[in-house]
Every structure is written in C-alpha cells, then in structure tokens.
C-alpha positions in Angstrom: 11.6 -14.9 -17.7 11.2 -12.4 -14.8 14.1 -10.0 -14.7 12.7 -7.5 -12.2 9.8 -7.5 -9.6 8.3 -4.1 -8.8 6.2 -3.7 -5.7 4.0 -0.6 -5.6 1.7 0.3 -2.7 1.3 2.0 0.6 2.7 1.5 4.1 2.2 -2.3 4.0 4.5 -2.6 1.0 7.0 -0.1 2.4 7.2 -2.1 5.6 5.2 0.2 7.8 5.7 -0.4 11.5 9.3 -1.7 11.0 10.7 1.7 9.9 12.9 3.0 12.7 12.1 6.6 11.7 8.4 6.0 12.2 8.7 4.1 15.5 12.2 3.2 16.7 10.8 1.3 19.7 9.1 -1.2 17.5 12.1 -1.7 15.3 14.4 -2.1 18.3 11.9 -4.6 19.9 12.0 -6.8 16.7 15.8 -6.4 16.4 16.1 -7.7 20.0 13.6 -10.5 19.4 15.4 -11.8 16.2 18.9 -10.8 17.3 19.5 -8.9 14.1 18.7 -5.4 12.8 15.1 -5.3 11.7 14.0 -2.5 9.4 11.5 -1.9 6.6 14.4 -2.0 4.1 15.5 -5.5 5.2 12.3 -7.3 6.4 9.5 -6.0 4.2 8.0 -8.6 1.8 9.7 -7.0 -1.3 13.1 -7.5 0.4 12.2 -11.1 1.3 11.2 -11.8 -2.3 14.5 -10.5 -3.6 16.4 -12.6 -1.0 14.6 -15.7 -1.9 14.6 -15.4 -5.7 17.8 -13.3 -6.4 15.6 -11.2 -8.7 16.1 -7.4 -8.3 13.0 -6.1 -6.6 12.0 -2.5 -6.3 10.1 -1.4 -3.2 7.9 1.5 -4.2 5.8 1.4 -1.1 5.0 4.8 0.4 2.9 5.3 3.5 -0.5 7.0 3.0 -0.6 6.5 -0.8 -3.3 4.9 -2.9 -4.2 4.1 -6.5 -3.0 7.5 -7.9 0.5 6.6 -6.6 0.2 3.1 -8.2 -1.0 4.3 -11.5 1.5 7.2 -11.9 4.5 5.1 -10.9 3.5 2.2 -13.1 3.1 4.5 -16.1 6.5 6.1 -15.5 8.1 2.7 -15.3 6.4 1.5 -18.5 8.0 4.6 -20.2 11.4 3.1 -19.4 10.7 0.5 -22.0 12.3 -2.4 -20.1 11.3 -6.1 -20.5 10.8 -9.0 -18.1 9.1 -7.0 -15.3 6.4 -8.3 -13.0 4.3 -5.8 -10.9 2.9 -6.5 -7.4 0.2 -3.9 -6.5 -0.8 -3.3 -2.9 -4.1 -1.6 -3.4 -5.6 1.0 -1.1 -8.0 3.7 -2.2 -10.2 5.2 0.5 -9.0 8.7 1.7 -5.7 8.5 -0.2 -4.5 11.0 -2.8 -1.5 12.9 -3.9 -1.1 16.5 -4.7 1.7 18.4 -6.5 3.5 20.8 -4.2 5.0 23.9 -5.8 7.0 24.4 -2.6 8.7 21.0 -2.9 8.4 20.6 -6.6 7.2 17.0 -6.1 4.1 15.1 -5.1 3.0 15.1 -1.5 0.6 12.7 0.3 -2.8 14.1 0.9 -5.2 12.1 3.0 -8.7 12.6 4.2 -11.2 10.9 6.4 -14.7 11.6 7.7 -14.7 13.5 10.9 -17.2 11.1 12.5 -16.2 8.1 10.4 -19.5 7.9 8.6 -21.0 10.9 6.9 -19.0 13.0 4.5 -21.5 15.9 4.9 -20.1 16.4 8.4 -16.8 17.4 6.8 -13.4 15.9 6.6 -10.3 15.5 8.8 -7.2 15.8 6.6 -3.5 15.5 6.6 -0.8 16.6 4.1 2.7 15.3 4.4 5.9 14.6 2.4 6.8 11.5 4.4 4.6 10.0 7.1 7.6 8.1 8.6 9.5 11.3 9.3 6.6 13.6 9.9 3.9 11.5 11.5 3.0 13.9 14.3 4.0 17.2 12.8 4.3 18.1 9.2 7.2 20.6 8.6 5.9 22.2 5.4 8.3 24.8 4.0 5.6 27.3 3.3 5.0 29.4 6.5 1.4 29.6 5.7 0.9 25.8 6.1 -2.3 26.1 8.2 -3.9 28.1 5.5 -2.8 25.5 2.9 -4.4 22.8 5.0 -7.6 24.9 5.4 -7.8 25.3 1.6 -7.5 21.6 1.1 -10.4 21.1 3.6 -12.5 23.6 1.7 -11.7 21.9 -1.6 -12.8 18.5 -0.3 -16.0 19.9 1.2 -17.1 21.8 -1.9 -15.5 20.1 -4.9 -15.3 16.4 -4.2 -17.9 13.7 -4.5 -16.2 10.8 -2.7 -18.4 8.2 -4.4 -17.5 9.4 -7.9 -13.9 9.9 -7.1 -13.3 6.4 -5.7 -15.1 4.8 -8.7 -13.2 6.9 -11.1 -9.9 6.0 -9.6 -10.7 2.3 -9.7 -11.8 2.6 -13.3 -8.4 4.1 -14.1 -6.7 1.3 -12.2 -8.7 -1.3 -14.2 -7.6 0.5 -17.5 -4.0 0.2 -16.3 -4.5 -3.5 -15.8 -5.9 -3.8 -19.3 -2.9 -2.0 -20.7 -0.5 -4.3 -18.8 -2.4 -7.4 -20.0 -2.3 -6.2 -23.6 1.5 -5.7 -23.4 1.9 -9.2 -21.9 3.2 -7.8 -18.6 2.3 -9.9 -15.6 1.0 -8.5 -12.3 -0.4 -9.6 -9.0 -2.8 -7.7 -6.7 -3.0 -7.5 -2.9 -6.3 -6.0 -1.8 -5.1 -4.2 1.3 -8.4 -2.3 1.6 -11.8 -3.4 0.1 -12.3 -2.2 -3.4 -15.1 0.4 -3.5 -16.5 -0.2 -7.0 -18.4 -3.5 -6.9 -17.9 -4.0 -10.7 -14.2 -4.2 -10.2 -14.5 -7.5 -8.2 -16.3 -9.1 -11.2 -13.4 -8.4 -13.6 -11.4 -11.4 -14.7 -8.1 -9.4 -14.6 -8.8 -8.8 -10.9 -10.0 -12.3 -9.9 -7.3 -14.1 -11.9 -4.4 -12.1 -10.5 -5.5 -11.4 -6.9 -3.3 -13.0 -4.2 -5.6 -15.4 -2.4 -5.7 -14.2 1.2 -8.1 -16.4 3.1 -9.4 -16.5 6.7 -12.5 -17.5 8.7 -14.8 -14.5 9.4 -18.4 -13.6 10.1 -19.4 -17.2 10.6 -18.0 -18.3 7.2 -14.9 -20.5 6.7 -12.0 -19.8 4.3 -13.3 -16.5 2.9 -11.3 -14.1 0.7 -10.2 -11.2 2.9 -8.2 -8.0 2.7 -4.5 -7.9 3.8 -5.3 -6.2 7.1 -8.0 -8.8 8.0 -5.6 -11.6 7.0 -2.9 -10.3 9.2 -5.2 -9.9 12.2 -7.0 -13.2 11.8 -3.8 -15.2 11.5 -2.0 -13.4 14.3 0.6 -11.9 11.9 0.4 -8.2 12.8 2.8 -6.3 15.0 0.0 -5.9 17.5 -0.3 -9.7 17.7 3.4 -10.3 17.7 3.9 -8.0 20.7 0.8 -9.2 22.6 -0.6 -5.7 22.4 2.6 -3.9 23.5 2.4 -2.0 20.2 -1.0 -1.1 18.8 -0.1 -1.5 15.1 -2.0 -3.6 12.6 0.9 -3.6 10.0 2.6 -6.9 9.2 5.2 -8.2 11.6 8.3 -9.9 10.5 6.6 -13.3 10.1 3.7 -11.6 8.4 5.9 -10.3 5.7 7.4 -13.7 5.3 4.0 -15.3 4.8 2.8 -12.7 2.3 6.1 -13.0 0.3 5.6 -16.8 0.2 2.0 -16.4 -1.0 3.1 -14.1 -3.8 5.9 -16.4 -4.9 3.6 -19.4 -5.1 1.8 -17.6 -7.9 5.0 -16.9 -9.8 6.5 -19.9 -11.6 9.2 -18.2 -13.7 11.5 -17.3 -10.9 12.2 -21.0 -10.1 14.0 -21.4 -13.5 16.4 -18.5 -12.9 
C-alpha cells in the first residue's frame, strides 16, 4: 500500500511558470482565469495527486536540476528507511548539474549550454544560481568575486568536461539507482521530460515498463511516444498555448498539470484502495 508519493525533478515538477516569484504576471493571469489563487504549490501535478488520492506527496522539483539532483535526493530519502513510498522521476539531463557551494554550504544549480547550440568546441554559456525562481535575471551570489567564480566554471567545462561521457555516466548512475529501487521492491514512475542521451537506456526494461506513456502525433507518425515538453506543446497544454502566446512559456499550464497527474495515477493501482 502506498503511504507516500515522492516527485523529484526539475521545473516541470516544481510547477515552473506558475511560481509567482518567477513570473507574477503569469500566476496572476491564471488566478483571474480560474477565479482562485494559482501557484506552483497548489496547482503542480504533485499537489493535484495529493488532492485526488489523499496520499502525502512531496514535491522535490527544483528549476534547472537534472539527474544528479534526482539521484542524490532519492539516496537521501532511502536512508530514512521508511516504507510504502512511490517515486515519480521527472528526468532531465542535458546541461544540468549541481555544485557544492562553500559560500552557502549547500548545493547550487549549475547549468551549461553550447554558445551556438551545436558545437561544444565553441565554448559554453553557463549560469550558476541558488534558486532560478528568485534569481532568474541576476544571481546575488554572496561571494563578491562572483564573476571570477563564473569564469572558473567556464574554464572547467572547456578543459575538463567531455559532455558525451558525462551524460552517459549520469544516465548509467540513474539506471543503477532504478536497479536498487527494483531490488528493494520500491515502485517508481518515469517522466522523460528531455530525451535520454544514452541509447542503451531506452532498451532497458526498467525504463520501458515504468515510463509514463506520453503520446502524440509527430513527424508524420501517429501516436508516438514523446517527451513531456513535446506532449504539452502538441496537445495545447502549455502556458504558451493557454495564453494564446501572451506568455512565451512551454511549461505545463493548469490543465496540463491535471492531465499529467491523471496519466500518472492511471499507472498506480494501490491508491484506489486507501
């Protein structure tokens, strides 16, 4: 019997786009549309799951995070030694990392992307932040030498990171985590928010059997398995679609979170007996 549901992932799980600290205009627009206060705390899919099932549901979504965040938080939760838990993983990997900050004495989000969107040899564009929602445009890092810290991170990426090896290694670690959960008899579900990088991963039974089936027509083919972002866009469930382009945001809108919550719950039978 499921006693707790734990959702771990990035901005999609957190309720990105509905957080009033990130964009108060979007939150206010939804609140006016539904005649109730709309926030990430109340209208993200983890909140909806808890409202429907009555099962305590943790929302461990954090904007900008990836597999390192998922693996670390899951391992820490397993150390608690509780029973009856089910995990929902919102998986992103590309350009997403976390670093330990001696200034804050906690982990910070460290993202990277190719400057031209294609070739890593051309260098990286990076961003380090404690919380994207409160610091999206300007990161108030406590160390006065922040620009130098950012520069050092850029140098590290350009000289000591092979993106191909890093992404494959992270996905191998994620697969090992799934084997561990399976061996312990702990159920989990997977949302593929971004495409997995390592092709072998998509052949693994633990992935295929536990992946939430998000389907849409694309590229001339009908009813294909797609990532979360493609699903939201194709089915007109993003904030961008909800607002008819008023807000250029591909995150899930209020109805999008409801649909995702429903798809997850259709794969969970135990909650119906509680």
